N, CA, C, O and the ligand as a Tripos MOL2 file, in Angstrom:
@<TRIPOS>MOLECULE
protein
  273   271    69     0     0
PROTEIN
NO_CHARGES

@<TRIPOS>ATOM
      1 N         126.1420  112.2780   89.0990 N.3       1 MET1
      2 CA        125.3460  111.4490   90.0000 C.3       1 MET1
      3 C         124.0530  111.0050   89.3020 C.2       1 MET1
      4 O         123.6450  111.5630   88.2840 O.2       1 MET1
      5 N         123.4310  109.9840   89.8880 N.am      2 ILE2
      6 CA        122.2180  109.3960   89.3080 C.3       2 ILE2
      7 C         121.0320  109.7430   90.2150 C.2       2 ILE2
      8 O         121.1170  109.6420   91.4390 O.2       2 ILE2
      9 N         119.9380  110.1480   89.5950 N.am      3 CYS3
     10 CA        118.7320  110.4450   90.3730 C.3       3 CYS3
     11 C         118.1960  109.1620   90.9990 C.2       3 CYS3
     12 O         118.0400  108.1450   90.3220 O.2       3 CYS3
     13 N         117.9120  109.2240   92.3200 N.am      4 LYS4
     14 CA        117.4370  108.0220   93.0220 C.3       4 LYS4
     15 C         115.9830  107.7040   92.6590 C.2       4 LYS4
     16 O         115.5220  106.5790   92.8490 O.2       4 LYS4
     17 N         115.2680  108.7010   92.1390 N.am      5 THR5
     18 CA        113.8470  108.4790   91.8580 C.3       5 THR5
     19 C         113.6190  107.9330   90.4540 C.2       5 THR5
     20 O         112.9160  106.9390   90.2720 O.2       5 THR5
     21 N         114.2270  108.6000   89.4470 N.am      6 CYS6
     22 CA        113.9600  108.1800   88.0700 C.3       6 CYS6
     23 C         115.1690  107.5230   87.4150 C.2       6 CYS6
     24 O         115.0350  106.9530   86.3320 O.2       6 CYS6
     25 N         116.3610  107.5850   88.0460 N.am      7 GLY7
     26 CA        117.5290  106.8790   87.5250 C.3       7 GLY7
     27 C         118.2610  107.5790   86.3980 C.2       7 GLY7
     28 O         119.1400  106.9830   85.7760 O.2       7 GLY7
     29 N         117.9200  108.8400   86.1180 N.am      8 LYS8
     30 CA        118.5830  109.5730   85.0460 C.3       8 LYS8
     31 C         119.8310  110.2740   85.5670 C.2       8 LYS8
     32 O         119.9270  110.5900   86.7530 O.2       8 LYS8
     33 N         120.8070  110.5190   84.6540 N.am      9 GLU9
     34 CA        122.0620  111.1750   85.0060 C.3       9 GLU9
     35 C         121.8090  112.6650   85.2060 C.2       9 GLU9
     36 O         121.2950  113.3360   84.3110 O.2       9 GLU9
     37 N         122.1710  113.1870   86.3880 N.am     10 ILE10
     38 CA        122.0240  114.6210   86.6410 C.3      10 ILE10
     39 C         123.3400  115.1900   87.1400 C.2      10 ILE10
     40 O         124.2120  114.4510   87.5960 O.2      10 ILE10
     41 N         123.4780  116.4910   87.0550 N.am     11 ARG11
     42 CA        124.6940  117.2140   87.4190 C.3      11 ARG11
     43 C         124.9580  117.0620   88.9300 C.2      11 ARG11
     44 O         124.0310  117.1040   89.7400 O.2      11 ARG11
     45 N         126.2590  116.8840   89.2940 N.am     12 ASP12
     46 CA        126.6380  116.7370   90.7010 C.3      12 ASP12
     47 C         126.2620  117.9840   91.4980 C.2      12 ASP12
     48 O         126.4440  119.0990   91.0100 O.2      12 ASP12
     49 N         125.7580  117.8210   92.6760 N.am     13 GLY13
     50 CA        125.4120  118.9390   93.5440 C.3      13 GLY13
     51 C         124.0910  119.5920   93.2160 C.2      13 GLY13
     52 O         123.7190  120.5960   93.8240 O.2      13 GLY13
     53 N         123.3780  119.0290   92.2580 N.am     14 ALA14
     54 CA        122.0660  119.5870   91.9120 C.3      14 ALA14
     55 C         121.1010  119.3340   93.0640 C.2      14 ALA14
     56 O         121.0820  118.2480   93.6430 O.2      14 ALA14
     57 N         120.3080  120.3370   93.3890 N.am     15 LYS15
     58 CA        119.3710  120.1980   94.5130 C.3      15 LYS15
     59 C         118.1750  119.3380   94.1570 C.2      15 LYS15
     60 O         117.6100  118.6420   95.0020 O.2      15 LYS15
     61 N         117.8020  119.4010   92.8920 N.am     16 GLY16
     62 CA        116.6620  118.6040   92.4660 C.3      16 GLY16
     63 C         116.9040  118.0110   91.0950 C.2      16 GLY16
     64 O         117.7450  118.4950   90.3370 O.2      16 GLY16
     65 N         116.1750  116.9760   90.7840 N.am     17 CYS17
     66 CA        116.2980  116.3460   89.4730 C.3      17 CYS17
     67 C         115.5080  117.1580   88.4510 C.2      17 CYS17
     68 O         114.3290  117.4300   88.6790 O.2      17 CYS17
     69 N         116.1240  117.5600   87.3210 N.am     18 PRO18
     70 CA        115.3840  118.3350   86.3070 C.3      18 PRO18
     71 C         114.3930  117.4760   85.5320 C.2      18 PRO18
     72 O         113.5260  118.0110   84.8420 O.2      18 PRO18
     73 N         114.5060  116.1480   85.6340 N.am     19 TYR19
     74 CA        113.6100  115.2690   84.8570 C.3      19 TYR19
     75 C         112.3230  114.9610   85.6110 C.2      19 TYR19
     76 O         111.2340  115.0240   85.0430 O.2      19 TYR19
     77 N         112.4540  114.6240   86.9090 N.am     20 CYS20
     78 CA        111.2520  114.2410   87.6490 C.3      20 CYS20
     79 C         110.9010  115.2510   88.7400 C.2      20 CYS20
     80 O         109.8330  115.1550   89.3460 O.2      20 CYS20
     81 N         111.8010  116.2380   89.0060 N.am     21 GLY21
     82 CA        111.4830  117.2940   89.9580 C.3      21 GLY21
     83 C         111.6710  116.9260   91.4100 C.2      21 GLY21
     84 O         111.4200  117.7490   92.2910 O.2      21 GLY21
     85 N         112.1070  115.7050   91.6830 N.am     22 ARG22
     86 CA        112.2930  115.2860   93.0650 C.3      22 ARG22
     87 C         113.6060  115.8480   93.6100 C.2      22 ARG22
     88 O         114.5910  115.9090   92.8740 O.2      22 ARG22
     89 N         113.6470  116.2610   94.8790 N.am     23 PRO23
     90 CA        114.8990  116.7290   95.4750 C.3      23 PRO23
     91 C         115.8850  115.5830   95.6500 C.2      23 PRO23
     92 O         115.4840  114.4380   95.8570 O.2      23 PRO23
     93 N         117.1790  115.8940   95.5660 N.am     24 THR24
     94 CA        118.1910  114.8340   95.6010 C.3      24 THR24
     95 C         118.8460  114.6780   96.9640 C.2      24 THR24
     96 O         119.1730  113.5600   97.3630 O.2      24 THR24
     97 N         119.0490  115.7990   97.7000 N.am     25 SER25
     98 CA        119.7430  115.6930   98.9820 C.3      25 SER25
     99 C         118.8030  115.1510  100.0470 C.2      25 SER25
    100 O         117.5810  115.2380   99.9270 O.2      25 SER25
    101 N         119.4110  114.5790  101.1100 N.am     26 ASN26
    102 CA        118.6190  113.9480  102.1620 C.3      26 ASN26
    103 C         117.7750  114.9740  102.9070 C.2      26 ASN26
    104 O         116.6240  114.7060  103.2530 O.2      26 ASN26
    105 N         118.3630  116.1770  103.1580 N.am     27 GLU27
    106 CA        117.6210  117.2050  103.8870 C.3      27 GLU27
    107 C         116.4050  117.6440  103.0850 C.2      27 GLU27
    108 O         115.3120  117.8060  103.6270 O.2      27 GLU27
    109 N         116.6130  117.8350  101.7740 N.am     28 ASP28
    110 CA        115.5130  118.2550  100.9240 C.3      28 ASP28
    111 C         114.4460  117.1670  100.8480 C.2      28 ASP28
    112 O         113.2490  117.4520  100.8320 O.2      28 ASP28
    113 N         114.9040  115.9100  100.8000 N.am     29 ARG29
    114 CA        113.9660  114.7950  100.7680 C.3      29 ARG29
    115 C         113.1330  114.7820  102.0430 C.2      29 ARG29
    116 O         111.9200  114.5750  102.0090 O.2      29 ARG29
    117 N         113.8180  115.0100  103.1840 N.am     30 LEU30
    118 CA        113.1410  115.0260  104.4820 C.3      30 LEU30
    119 C         112.1130  116.1440  104.5190 C.2      30 LEU30
    120 O         110.9850  115.9610  104.9760 O.2      30 LEU30
    121 N         112.5320  117.3170  104.0220 N.am     31 LEU31
    122 CA        111.6470  118.4860  103.9860 C.3      31 LEU31
    123 C         110.4460  118.2020  103.0860 C.2      31 LEU31
    124 O         109.3100  118.5580  103.4020 O.2      31 LEU31
    125 N         110.7280  117.5530  101.9630 N.am     32 PHE32
    126 CA        109.6850  117.1940  100.9930 C.3      32 PHE32
    127 C         108.6750  116.2540  101.6400 C.2      32 PHE32
    128 O         107.4650  116.4390  101.5140 O.2      32 PHE32
    129 N         109.2010  115.2230  102.3470 N.am     33 LYS33
    130 CA        108.3300  114.2660  103.0350 C.3      33 LYS33
    131 C         107.5110  114.9710  104.1040 C.2      33 LYS33
    132 O         106.3190  114.7090  104.2680 O.2      33 LYS33
    133 N         108.1810  115.8850  104.8390 N.am     34 LEU34
    134 CA        107.5190  116.6270  105.9150 C.3      34 LEU34
    135 C         106.3890  117.4720  105.3400 C.2      34 LEU34
    136 O         105.2950  117.5460  105.9000 O.2      34 LEU34
    137 N         106.6810  118.1070  104.2080 N.am     35 LEU35
    138 CA        105.6830  118.9590  103.5410 C.3      35 LEU35
    139 C         104.4780  118.1210  103.1260 C.2      35 LEU35
    140 O         103.3340  118.5290  103.3260 O.2      35 LEU35
    141 N         104.7350  116.9510  102.5480 N.am     36 ILE36
    142 CA        103.6530  116.0590  102.1140 C.3      36 ILE36
    143 C         102.8700  115.5740  103.3230 C.2      36 ILE36
    144 O         101.6400  115.5310  103.3010 O.2      36 ILE36
    145 N         103.6060  115.2020  104.4000 N.am     37 ALA37
    146 CA        102.9360  114.7280  105.6120 C.3      37 ALA37
    147 C         102.0530  115.8260  106.1870 C.2      37 ALA37
    148 O         100.9330  115.5580  106.6240 O.2      37 ALA37
    149 N         102.5490  117.0590  106.1890 N.am     38 CYS38
    150 CA        101.7870  118.1920  106.7140 C.3      38 CYS38
    151 C         100.5330  118.4180  105.8860 C.2      38 CYS38
    152 O          99.4500  118.6070  106.4400 O.2      38 CYS38
    153 N         100.6680  118.4020  104.5640 N.am     39 SER39
    154 CA         99.4970  118.6630  103.7290 C.3      39 SER39
    155 C          98.4900  117.5290  103.8470 C.2      39 SER39
    156 O          97.2830  117.7710  103.8560 O.2      39 SER39
    157 N          98.9750  116.2850  103.9380 N.am     40 VAL40
    158 CA         98.0660  115.1390  104.0920 C.3      40 VAL40
    159 C          97.3360  115.2460  105.4310 C.2      40 VAL40
    160 O          96.1310  115.0100  105.5120 O.2      40 VAL40
    161 N          98.0840  115.6070  106.4860 N.am     41 GLY41
    162 CA         97.4830  115.7720  107.8060 C.3      41 GLY41
    163 C          96.4450  116.8680  107.8050 C.2      41 GLY41
    164 O          95.3730  116.7250  108.3940 O.2      41 GLY41
    165 N          96.7650  117.9650  107.1420 N.am     42 PHE42
    166 CA         95.8520  119.1170  107.0570 C.3      42 PHE42
    167 C          94.5650  118.7220  106.3390 C.2      42 PHE42
    168 O          93.4680  119.0550  106.7890 O.2      42 PHE42
    169 N          94.7040  118.0070  105.2160 N.am     43 ILE43
    170 CA         93.5400  117.5630  104.4490 C.3      43 ILE43
    171 C          92.7170  116.5800  105.2780 C.2      43 ILE43
    172 O          91.4870  116.6220  105.2590 O.2      43 ILE43
    173 N          93.4070  115.6900  106.0120 N.am     44 ALA44
    174 CA         92.7070  114.7140  106.8500 C.3      44 ALA44
    175 C          91.8990  115.4280  107.9220 C.2      44 ALA44
    176 O          90.7500  115.0690  108.1810 O.2      44 ALA44
    177 N          92.5040  116.4520  108.5540 N.am     45 ILE45
    178 CA         91.8060  117.2080  109.6020 C.3      45 ILE45
    179 C          90.5960  117.9250  109.0020 C.2      45 ILE45
    180 O          89.5240  117.9520  109.6060 O.2      45 ILE45
    181 N          90.7710  118.5030  107.8190 N.am     46 LEU46
    182 CA         89.6600  119.1830  107.1360 C.3      46 LEU46
    183 C          88.5240  118.1980  106.8430 C.2      46 LEU46
    184 O          87.3490  118.5180  107.0280 O.2      46 LEU46
    185 N          88.8910  116.9950  106.3820 N.am     47 CYS47
    186 CA         87.8890  115.9710  106.0840 C.3      47 CYS47
    187 C          87.1390  115.5790  107.3510 C.2      47 CYS47
    188 O          85.9140  115.4590  107.3380 O.2      47 CYS47
    189 N          87.8770  115.3790  108.4570 N.am     48 ILE48
    190 CA         87.2480  114.9920  109.7230 C.3      48 ILE48
    191 C          86.2890  116.0890  110.1790 C.2      48 ILE48
    192 O          85.1740  115.8040  110.6170 O.2      48 ILE48
    193 N          86.7300  117.3540  110.0740 N.am     49 LEU49
    194 CA         85.8810  118.4890  110.4620 C.3      49 LEU49
    195 C          84.6220  118.5380  109.6000 C.2      49 LEU49
    196 O          83.5220  118.7780  110.0990 O.2      49 LEU49
    197 N          84.8000  118.3070  108.2960 N.am     50 ALA50
    198 CA         83.6510  118.3290  107.3780 C.3      50 ALA50
    199 C          82.6680  117.2210  107.7330 C.2      50 ALA50
    200 O          81.4570  117.4420  107.7330 O.2      50 ALA50
    201 N          83.1870  116.0180  108.0380 N.am     51 ILE51
    202 CA         82.3230  114.8800  108.3890 C.3      51 ILE51
    203 C          81.5940  115.1740  109.6990 C.2      51 ILE51
    204 O          80.3970  114.9160  109.8240 O.2      51 ILE51
    205 N          82.3380  115.7250  110.6880 N.am     52 LEU52
    206 CA         81.7150  116.0710  111.9780 C.3      52 LEU52
    207 C          80.6040  117.0980  111.7780 C.2      52 LEU52
    208 O          79.5380  116.9910  112.3840 O.2      52 LEU52
    209 N          80.8530  118.0840  110.9350 N.am     53 TYR53
    210 CA         79.8510  119.1220  110.6700 C.3      53 TYR53
    211 C          78.6110  118.5230  110.0040 C.2      53 TYR53
    212 O          77.4780  118.8780  110.3280 O.2      53 TYR53
    213 N          78.8590  117.5940  109.0510 N.am     54 MET54
    214 CA         77.7420  116.9450  108.3640 C.3      54 MET54
    215 C          76.9280  116.1120  109.3440 C.2      54 MET54
    216 O          75.6990  116.1170  109.2860 O.2      54 MET54
    217 N          77.5990  115.3950  110.2470 N.am     55 VAL55
    218 CA         76.9070  114.5940  111.2620 C.3      55 VAL55
    219 C          76.1030  115.5100  112.1640 C.2      55 VAL55
    220 O          74.9640  115.1990  112.5090 O.2      55 VAL55
    221 N          76.6960  116.6550  112.5540 N.am     56 TYR56
    222 CA         76.0230  117.6210  113.4120 C.3      56 TYR56
    223 C          74.7530  118.1520  112.7440 C.2      56 TYR56
    224 O          73.6940  118.2260  113.3680 O.2      56 TYR56
    225 N          74.8780  118.5210  111.4620 N.am     57 VAL57
    226 CA         73.7270  119.0360  110.7080 C.3      57 VAL57
    227 C          72.6470  117.9610  110.5970 C.2      57 VAL57
    228 O          71.4580  118.2460  110.7440 O.2      57 VAL57
    229 N          73.0680  116.7360  110.3390 N.am     58 LEU58
    230 CA         72.1320  115.6120  110.2080 C.3      58 LEU58
    231 C          71.3820  115.3880  111.5150 C.2      58 LEU58
    232 O          70.1670  115.1890  111.5080 O.2      58 LEU58
    233 N          72.1100  115.4190  112.6510 N.am     59 VAL59
    234 CA         71.5010  115.2180  113.9660 C.3      59 VAL59
    235 C          70.5000  116.3340  114.2390 C.2      59 VAL59
    236 O          69.3990  116.0770  114.7260 O.2      59 VAL59
    237 N          70.8810  117.5880  113.9230 N.am     60 MET60
    238 CA         69.9720  118.7090  114.1390 C.3      60 MET60
    239 C          68.7050  118.5560  113.2930 C.2      60 MET60
    240 O          67.6030  118.8460  113.7580 O.2      60 MET60
    241 N          68.8720  118.0960  112.0460 N.am     61 MET61
    242 CA         67.7180  117.9120  111.1640 C.3      61 MET61
    243 C          66.8090  116.8200  111.7050 C.2      61 MET61
    244 O          65.5860  116.9540  111.6640 O.2      61 MET61
    245 N          67.4010  115.7330  112.2140 N.am     62 ILE62
    246 CA         66.6050  114.6310  112.7810 C.3      62 ILE62
    247 C          65.8470  115.1280  114.0070 C.2      62 ILE62
    248 O          64.6700  114.8160  114.1840 O.2      62 ILE62
    249 N          66.5330  115.9100  114.8610 N.am     63 LYS63
    250 CA         65.8990  116.4640  116.0520 C.3      63 LYS63
    251 C          64.7250  117.3630  115.6660 C.2      63 LYS63
    252 O          63.6590  117.3000  116.2780 O.2      63 LYS63
    253 N          64.9280  118.2000  114.6440 N.am     64 LEU64
    254 CA         63.8640  119.1190  114.1900 C.3      64 LEU64
    255 C          62.6650  118.3250  113.6940 C.2      64 LEU64
    256 O          61.5250  118.6830  113.9920 O.2      64 LEU64
    257 N          62.9000  117.2510  112.9430 N.am     65 THR65
    258 CA         61.7780  116.4570  112.4130 C.3      65 THR65
    259 C          61.0690  115.7100  113.5340 C.2      65 THR65
    260 O          59.8800  115.4150  113.4190 O.2      65 THR65
    261 N          61.7830  115.3980  114.6240 N.am     66 ILE66
    262 CA         61.1520  114.6850  115.7460 C.3      66 ILE66
    263 C          60.2850  115.6610  116.5480 C.2      66 ILE66
    264 O          59.1510  115.3300  116.8950 O.2      66 ILE66
    265 N          60.8040  116.8630  116.8490 N.am     67 TYR67
    266 CA         60.1200  117.7600  117.7710 C.3      67 TYR67
    267 C          59.0720  118.6530  117.1080 C.2      67 TYR67
    268 O          58.1960  119.1970  117.7810 O.2      67 TYR67
    269 N          59.1680  118.8000  115.7890 N.am     68 TYR68
    270 CA         58.1820  119.6880  115.1610 C.3      68 TYR68
    271 C          57.3200  118.9230  114.1600 C.2      68 TYR68
    272 O          56.4350  119.5070  113.5340 O.2      68 TYR68
    273 ZN        114.7720  112.1510   88.6040 Zn       69 ZN69
@<TRIPOS>BOND
     1     1     2 1
     2     2     3 1
     3     3     4 2
     4     3     5 am
     5     5     6 1
     6     6     7 1
     7     7     8 2
     8     7     9 am
     9     9    10 1
    10    10    11 1
    11    11    12 2
    12    11    13 am
    13    13    14 1
    14    14    15 1
    15    15    16 2
    16    15    17 am
    17    17    18 1
    18    18    19 1
    19    19    20 2
    20    19    21 am
    21    21    22 1
    22    22    23 1
    23    23    24 2
    24    23    25 am
    25    25    26 1
    26    26    27 1
    27    27    28 2
    28    27    29 am
    29    29    30 1
    30    30    31 1
    31    31    32 2
    32    31    33 am
    33    33    34 1
    34    34    35 1
    35    35    36 2
    36    35    37 am
    37    37    38 1
    38    38    39 1
    39    39    40 2
    40    39    41 am
    41    41    42 1
    42    42    43 1
    43    43    44 2
    44    43    45 am
    45    45    46 1
    46    46    47 1
    47    47    48 2
    48    47    49 am
    49    49    50 1
    50    50    51 1
    51    51    52 2
    52    51    53 am
    53    53    54 1
    54    54    55 1
    55    55    56 2
    56    55    57 am
    57    57    58 1
    58    58    59 1
    59    59    60 2
    60    59    61 am
    61    61    62 1
    62    62    63 1
    63    63    64 2
    64    63    65 am
    65    65    66 1
    66    66    67 1
    67    67    68 2
    68    67    69 am
    69    69    70 1
    70    70    71 1
    71    71    72 2
    72    71    73 am
    73    73    74 1
    74    74    75 1
    75    75    76 2
    76    75    77 am
    77    77    78 1
    78    78    79 1
    79    79    80 2
    80    79    81 am
    81    81    82 1
    82    82    83 1
    83    83    84 2
    84    83    85 am
    85    85    86 1
    86    86    87 1
    87    87    88 2
    88    87    89 am
    89    89    90 1
    90    90    91 1
    91    91    92 2
    92    91    93 am
    93    93    94 1
    94    94    95 1
    95    95    96 2
    96    95    97 am
    97    97    98 1
    98    98    99 1
    99    99   100 2
   100    99   101 am
   101   101   102 1
   102   102   103 1
   103   103   104 2
   104   103   105 am
   105   105   106 1
   106   106   107 1
   107   107   108 2
   108   107   109 am
   109   109   110 1
   110   110   111 1
   111   111   112 2
   112   111   113 am
   113   113   114 1
   114   114   115 1
   115   115   116 2
   116   115   117 am
   117   117   118 1
   118   118   119 1
   119   119   120 2
   120   119   121 am
   121   121   122 1
   122   122   123 1
   123   123   124 2
   124   123   125 am
   125   125   126 1
   126   126   127 1
   127   127   128 2
   128   127   129 am
   129   129   130 1
   130   130   131 1
   131   131   132 2
   132   131   133 am
   133   133   134 1
   134   134   135 1
   135   135   136 2
   136   135   137 am
   137   137   138 1
   138   138   139 1
   139   139   140 2
   140   139   141 am
   141   141   142 1
   142   142   143 1
   143   143   144 2
   144   143   145 am
   145   145   146 1
   146   146   147 1
   147   147   148 2
   148   147   149 am
   149   149   150 1
   150   150   151 1
   151   151   152 2
   152   151   153 am
   153   153   154 1
   154   154   155 1
   155   155   156 2
   156   155   157 am
   157   157   158 1
   158   158   159 1
   159   159   160 2
   160   159   161 am
   161   161   162 1
   162   162   163 1
   163   163   164 2
   164   163   165 am
   165   165   166 1
   166   166   167 1
   167   167   168 2
   168   167   169 am
   169   169   170 1
   170   170   171 1
   171   171   172 2
   172   171   173 am
   173   173   174 1
   174   174   175 1
   175   175   176 2
   176   175   177 am
   177   177   178 1
   178   178   179 1
   179   179   180 2
   180   179   181 am
   181   181   182 1
   182   182   183 1
   183   183   184 2
   184   183   185 am
   185   185   186 1
   186   186   187 1
   187   187   188 2
   188   187   189 am
   189   189   190 1
   190   190   191 1
   191   191   192 2
   192   191   193 am
   193   193   194 1
   194   194   195 1
   195   195   196 2
   196   195   197 am
   197   197   198 1
   198   198   199 1
   199   199   200 2
   200   199   201 am
   201   201   202 1
   202   202   203 1
   203   203   204 2
   204   203   205 am
   205   205   206 1
   206   206   207 1
   207   207   208 2
   208   207   209 am
   209   209   210 1
   210   210   211 1
   211   211   212 2
   212   211   213 am
   213   213   214 1
   214   214   215 1
   215   215   216 2
   216   215   217 am
   217   217   218 1
   218   218   219 1
   219   219   220 2
   220   219   221 am
   221   221   222 1
   222   222   223 1
   223   223   224 2
   224   223   225 am
   225   225   226 1
   226   226   227 1
   227   227   228 2
   228   227   229 am
   229   229   230 1
   230   230   231 1
   231   231   232 2
   232   231   233 am
   233   233   234 1
   234   234   235 1
   235   235   236 2
   236   235   237 am
   237   237   238 1
   238   238   239 1
   239   239   240 2
   240   239   241 am
   241   241   242 1
   242   242   243 1
   243   243   244 2
   244   243   245 am
   245   245   246 1
   246   246   247 1
   247   247   248 2
   248   247   249 am
   249   249   250 1
   250   250   251 1
   251   251   252 2
   252   251   253 am
   253   253   254 1
   254   254   255 1
   255   255   256 2
   256   255   257 am
   257   257   258 1
   258   258   259 1
   259   259   260 2
   260   259   261 am
   261   261   262 1
   262   262   263 1
   263   263   264 2
   264   263   265 am
   265   265   266 1
   266   266   267 1
   267   267   268 2
   268   267   269 am
   269   269   270 1
   270   270   271 1
   271   271   272 2
@<TRIPOS>SUBSTRUCTURE
     1 MET1         2 RESIDUE 1 A MET
     2 ILE2         6 RESIDUE 1 A ILE
     3 CYS3        10 RESIDUE 1 A CYS
     4 LYS4        14 RESIDUE 1 A LYS
     5 THR5        18 RESIDUE 1 A THR
     6 CYS6        22 RESIDUE 1 A CYS
     7 GLY7        26 RESIDUE 1 A GLY
     8 LYS8        30 RESIDUE 1 A LYS
     9 GLU9        34 RESIDUE 1 A GLU
    10 ILE10       38 RESIDUE 1 A ILE
    11 ARG11       42 RESIDUE 1 A ARG
    12 ASP12       46 RESIDUE 1 A ASP
    13 GLY13       50 RESIDUE 1 A GLY
    14 ALA14       54 RESIDUE 1 A ALA
    15 LYS15       58 RESIDUE 1 A LYS
    16 GLY16       62 RESIDUE 1 A GLY
    17 CYS17       66 RESIDUE 1 A CYS
    18 PRO18       70 RESIDUE 1 A PRO
    19 TYR19       74 RESIDUE 1 A TYR
    20 CYS20       78 RESIDUE 1 A CYS
    21 GLY21       82 RESIDUE 1 A GLY
    22 ARG22       86 RESIDUE 1 A ARG
    23 PRO23       90 RESIDUE 1 A PRO
    24 THR24       94 RESIDUE 1 A THR
    25 SER25       98 RESIDUE 1 A SER
    26 ASN26      102 RESIDUE 1 A ASN
    27 GLU27      106 RESIDUE 1 A GLU
    28 ASP28      110 RESIDUE 1 A ASP
    29 ARG29      114 RESIDUE 1 A ARG
    30 LEU30      118 RESIDUE 1 A LEU
    31 LEU31      122 RESIDUE 1 A LEU
    32 PHE32      126 RESIDUE 1 A PHE
    33 LYS33      130 RESIDUE 1 A LYS
    34 LEU34      134 RESIDUE 1 A LEU
    35 LEU35      138 RESIDUE 1 A LEU
    36 ILE36      142 RESIDUE 1 A ILE
    37 ALA37      146 RESIDUE 1 A ALA
    38 CYS38      150 RESIDUE 1 A CYS
    39 SER39      154 RESIDUE 1 A SER
    40 VAL40      158 RESIDUE 1 A VAL
    41 GLY41      162 RESIDUE 1 A GLY
    42 PHE42      166 RESIDUE 1 A PHE
    43 ILE43      170 RESIDUE 1 A ILE
    44 ALA44      174 RESIDUE 1 A ALA
    45 ILE45      178 RESIDUE 1 A ILE
    46 LEU46      182 RESIDUE 1 A LEU
    47 CYS47      186 RESIDUE 1 A CYS
    48 ILE48      190 RESIDUE 1 A ILE
    49 LEU49      194 RESIDUE 1 A LEU
    50 ALA50      198 RESIDUE 1 A ALA
    51 ILE51      202 RESIDUE 1 A ILE
    52 LEU52      206 RESIDUE 1 A LEU
    53 TYR53      210 RESIDUE 1 A TYR
    54 MET54      214 RESIDUE 1 A MET
    55 VAL55      218 RESIDUE 1 A VAL
    56 TYR56      222 RESIDUE 1 A TYR
    57 VAL57      226 RESIDUE 1 A VAL
    58 LEU58      230 RESIDUE 1 A LEU
    59 VAL59      234 RESIDUE 1 A VAL
    60 MET60      238 RESIDUE 1 A MET
    61 MET61      242 RESIDUE 1 A MET
    62 ILE62      246 RESIDUE 1 A ILE
    63 LYS63      250 RESIDUE 1 A LYS
    64 LEU64      254 RESIDUE 1 A LEU
    65 THR65      258 RESIDUE 1 A THR
    66 ILE66      262 RESIDUE 1 A ILE
    67 TYR67      266 RESIDUE 1 A TYR
    68 TYR68      270 RESIDUE 1 A TYR
    69 ZN69       273 GROUP 0 **** ****
Protein backbone atom coordinates (compact mmCIF):
# COMPACT_ATOMS: atom_id res chain seq x y z
CA MET A 1 0.00 0.00 0.00
CA ILE A 2 0.96 3.65 -0.46
CA CYS A 3 1.12 6.16 2.38
CA LYS A 4 -1.60 8.79 1.90
CA THR A 5 0.52 11.47 3.55
CA CYS A 6 3.96 11.16 1.97
CA GLY A 7 3.23 8.76 -0.94
CA LYS A 8 5.93 6.21 -0.08
CA GLU A 9 5.45 2.43 -0.40
CA ILE A 10 4.77 0.82 2.99
CA ARG A 11 3.98 -2.72 4.14
CA ASP A 12 0.29 -3.79 3.96
CA GLY A 13 -1.52 -3.62 7.30
CA ALA A 14 1.03 -1.29 8.83
CA LYS A 15 -0.55 0.93 11.46
CA GLY A 16 1.68 3.85 10.72
CA CYS A 17 4.02 5.05 8.03
CA PRO A 18 7.70 4.47 9.00
CA TYR A 19 8.77 7.43 6.83
CA CYS A 20 6.53 10.24 8.03
CA GLY A 21 5.05 8.68 11.21
CA ARG A 22 1.45 9.35 10.25
CA PRO A 23 -1.13 6.63 11.04
CA THR A 24 -2.56 4.84 8.00
CA SER A 25 -5.92 3.42 9.13
CA ASN A 26 -9.02 5.60 9.31
CA GLU A 27 -9.59 4.91 13.02
CA ASP A 28 -6.02 5.85 13.85
CA ARG A 29 -6.31 8.95 11.69
CA LEU A 30 -9.51 9.90 13.53
CA LEU A 31 -7.82 9.31 16.88
CA PHE A 32 -4.83 11.35 15.72
CA LYS A 33 -7.10 14.23 14.65
CA LEU A 34 -9.01 13.96 17.94
CA LEU A 35 -5.75 14.06 19.89
CA ILE A 36 -4.59 17.16 17.98
CA ALA A 37 -8.00 18.81 18.41
CA CYS A 38 -7.89 18.08 22.15
CA SER A 39 -4.39 19.47 22.59
CA VAL A 40 -5.21 22.56 20.50
CA GLY A 41 -8.38 23.10 22.55
CA PHE A 42 -6.45 22.65 25.78
CA ILE A 43 -3.79 25.16 24.70
CA ALA A 44 -6.51 27.60 23.58
CA ILE A 45 -8.24 27.33 26.97
CA LEU A 46 -4.90 27.87 28.74
CA CYS A 47 -4.24 30.94 26.59
CA ILE A 48 -7.71 32.36 27.32
CA LEU A 49 -7.20 31.76 31.07
CA ALA A 50 -3.78 33.43 30.92
CA ILE A 51 -5.22 36.45 29.07
CA LEU A 52 -8.12 36.70 31.54
CA TYR A 53 -5.68 36.55 34.46
CA MET A 54 -3.50 39.25 32.87
CA VAL A 55 -6.57 41.47 32.33
CA TYR A 56 -7.62 40.85 35.94
CA VAL A 57 -4.15 41.79 37.25
CA LEU A 58 -4.10 44.88 35.02
CA VAL A 59 -7.54 45.99 36.27
CA MET A 60 -6.46 45.48 39.89
CA MET A 61 -3.29 47.51 39.28
CA ILE A 62 -5.31 50.33 37.67
CA LYS A 63 -7.74 50.29 40.60
CA LEU A 64 -4.83 50.44 43.09
CA THR A 65 -3.27 53.42 41.28
CA ILE A 66 -6.65 55.21 41.25
CA TYR A 67 -7.54 54.68 44.94
CA TYR A 68 -4.13 55.05 46.52
ZN1 LIG B 1 4.22 8.45 5.01
